C-alpha positions as CSV (number, residue, x, y, z in Angstrom):
1,M,2.3,97.6,104.9
2,K,5.7,96.5,103.6
3,I,6.2,95.6,100.0
4,S,9.2,93.5,98.8
5,H,9.9,93.2,95.1
6,T,11.4,89.9,93.9
7,H,13.6,88.9,91.0
8,L,10.5,87.7,89.2
9,A,8.8,90.7,87.4
10,G,5.6,91.7,89.3
11,V,5.8,89.0,92.0
12,L,5.6,90.7,95.4
13,I,5.9,89.7,99.1
14,I,3.5,91.8,101.1
15,E,3.5,92.2,104.8
16,P,0.3,93.8,106.1
17,T,0.4,96.0,109.1
18,L,-0.6,94.2,112.3
19,H,-2.4,96.0,115.1
20,H,-2.0,94.2,118.5
21,D,-3.9,94.7,121.8
22,Q,-5.0,92.5,124.7
23,R,-7.7,90.9,122.5
24,G,-5.2,89.7,119.9
25,H,-4.5,91.3,116.5
26,F,-6.1,92.8,113.5
27,K,-4.8,93.1,110.0
28,E,-6.3,94.3,106.7
29,I,-5.7,91.6,104.2
30,F,-6.8,93.6,101.2
31,N,-7.8,97.2,100.5
32,A,-8.1,98.0,96.8
33,Q,-6.9,101.6,97.1
34,R,-3.9,100.8,99.4
35,Y,-2.8,97.8,97.4
36,Q,-3.0,99.8,94.2
37,E,-1.1,102.7,95.6
38,L,1.6,100.7,97.4
39,A,1.9,97.5,95.4
40,G,0.5,98.5,92.0
41,I,-2.2,95.8,92.2
42,Q,-5.0,97.3,90.2
43,I,-6.7,94.2,88.8
44,P,-10.0,93.5,90.3
45,F,-10.5,90.1,92.1
46,V,-13.4,88.1,90.7
47,Q,-13.1,84.9,92.7
48,V,-11.9,83.9,96.2
49,N,-10.8,80.3,96.9
50,Q,-9.8,78.5,100.1
51,S,-8.0,75.2,100.4
52,R,-7.2,73.1,103.5
53,S,-4.4,70.7,103.2
54,A,-2.5,68.3,105.6
55,K,1.2,68.2,106.3
56,G,3.2,67.0,103.3
57,V,0.6,67.8,100.7
58,L,1.9,69.5,97.6
59,R,-0.5,71.4,95.3
60,G,0.9,72.6,92.0
61,M,2.4,73.8,89.9
62,H,-0.8,75.3,88.3
63,F,-1.7,77.9,85.8
64,Q,-4.4,78.7,83.2
65,K,-3.2,78.8,79.5
66,T,-5.3,81.5,77.9
67,R,-7.0,83.1,80.9
68,P,-4.2,83.4,83.4
69,Q,-5.1,84.2,87.0
70,G,-3.3,86.7,89.2
71,K,-3.5,85.5,92.8
72,L,-3.1,87.1,96.2
73,I,-2.1,84.2,98.5
74,T,-2.8,84.5,102.2
75,V,-2.3,81.7,104.8
76,N,-5.1,81.9,107.4
77,M,-3.8,79.0,109.5
78,G,-0.6,77.0,109.3
79,H,2.7,77.2,107.4
80,I,3.4,76.6,103.8
81,Y,6.4,76.8,101.3
82,D,4.9,78.7,98.4
83,V,6.5,78.6,95.0
84,V,6.1,80.7,91.8
85,V,7.7,79.7,88.5
86,D,8.2,82.0,85.5
87,I,6.8,80.0,82.5
88,Q,6.9,82.9,80.0
89,P,9.4,81.9,77.3
90,T,10.1,85.5,76.4
91,S,11.0,86.5,79.9
92,D,14.5,87.1,81.2
93,T,13.7,84.9,84.2
94,Y,12.1,82.1,82.2
95,G,12.4,78.8,84.2
96,Q,13.4,80.5,87.4
97,Y,11.4,80.2,90.6
98,L,10.8,82.1,93.8
99,A,10.1,80.3,97.1
100,V,8.6,82.0,100.1
101,E,7.5,80.7,103.5
102,L,4.0,82.0,104.3
103,S,2.3,81.4,107.7
104,D,-0.2,82.7,110.1
105,K,2.8,83.7,112.3
106,N,4.7,85.8,109.7
107,H,1.5,87.2,108.1
108,R,3.1,87.5,104.7
109,Q,1.1,87.5,101.5
110,L,2.3,86.7,98.1
111,W,1.1,88.5,94.9
112,V,1.4,86.3,91.9
113,P,0.5,88.3,88.7
114,P,-1.1,86.5,85.7
115,G,1.3,84.4,83.7
116,Y,3.1,82.4,86.4
117,A,2.8,78.8,87.6
118,H,2.0,78.5,91.3
119,G,2.1,75.8,93.9
120,F,2.9,75.1,97.6
121,C,3.6,72.4,100.1
122,V,2.3,72.3,103.6
123,L,4.9,72.3,106.5
124,S,2.4,72.5,109.4
125,E,0.0,69.8,110.5
126,I,-2.8,71.6,108.6
127,A,-2.9,74.8,106.5
128,D,-5.8,76.9,105.4
129,I,-4.9,79.1,102.4
130,S,-7.1,81.7,100.6
131,Y,-6.5,82.9,97.1
132,Q,-8.0,86.0,95.7
133,C,-8.0,85.5,91.9
134,T,-8.2,88.0,89.0
135,E,-9.8,85.5,86.6
136,Y,-12.4,82.8,87.0
137,Y,-11.3,79.2,87.1
138,F,-11.9,77.5,83.8
139,P,-11.2,73.7,84.1
140,K,-10.7,73.4,80.3
141,D,-8.0,76.1,80.4
142,E,-6.1,74.6,83.3
143,A,-2.5,73.4,82.9
144,G,0.5,72.7,85.0
145,L,4.2,72.1,85.4
146,A,5.7,69.1,87.1
147,W,6.5,69.9,90.7
148,N,9.8,68.1,90.3
149,C,10.8,69.4,86.9
150,P,14.6,69.0,86.6
151,E,14.6,72.1,84.3
152,V,13.5,74.3,87.1
153,N,14.9,72.2,90.0
154,I,12.8,73.5,92.9
155,M,14.4,72.8,96.2
156,W,11.3,71.6,98.1
157,P,11.7,71.2,101.9
158,I,9.8,67.9,101.9
159,E,10.5,64.5,100.4
160,N,7.8,62.2,99.0
161,P,5.0,64.8,99.0
162,V,1.3,63.8,98.9
163,L,0.1,64.6,95.4
164,S,-3.1,64.3,93.4
165,S,-2.9,62.0,90.4
166,K,-3.2,65.0,88.1
167,D,-0.3,66.9,89.9
168,G,1.8,63.8,89.8
169,S,1.7,63.6,86.0
170,L,2.2,67.2,84.8
171,P,4.8,67.9,82.1
172,R,8.3,69.4,82.2
173,L,8.9,73.1,81.4
174,S,10.1,72.4,77.9
175,S,6.9,70.6,77.1
176,I,4.5,73.4,78.0
177,A,3.1,75.1,75.0
178,R,2.4,78.7,75.7
């Protein structure tokens, strides 16, 4: 397993070891002991979600206000452009983002610790994504950041994404009360 640290504190790119043979491949997508030893992830996961989205769909940028979720993102099928934004006003990297391409071909995972906004857009025809979460989803605690916030200026690889009405009306970074 290869771990790459990023400029955002605690955000990691994880590349699990692949074992190939004539049948295909095998990879371990989570092992509590190994992920704690190698990546420092020691928060238990309490919920696993899966989404399927079509090409051009953009989901995000989401977070929970008082019960932030850490997320281990894995693409089971397809190809996405995954984005994390530092929304913590006291952080040295406040307002900065990290973008990573995750796919079923590169096998990368993204660890997003609690306290960041997260979203992605789909680059393949369809993408299935799983999220192992450290906190339960609480709809009343849900919040978000505008996907096209000029204060963050995310360089998305698609134009005119397919958005939910909720994601299309999220506030700018400076409007988020933390």
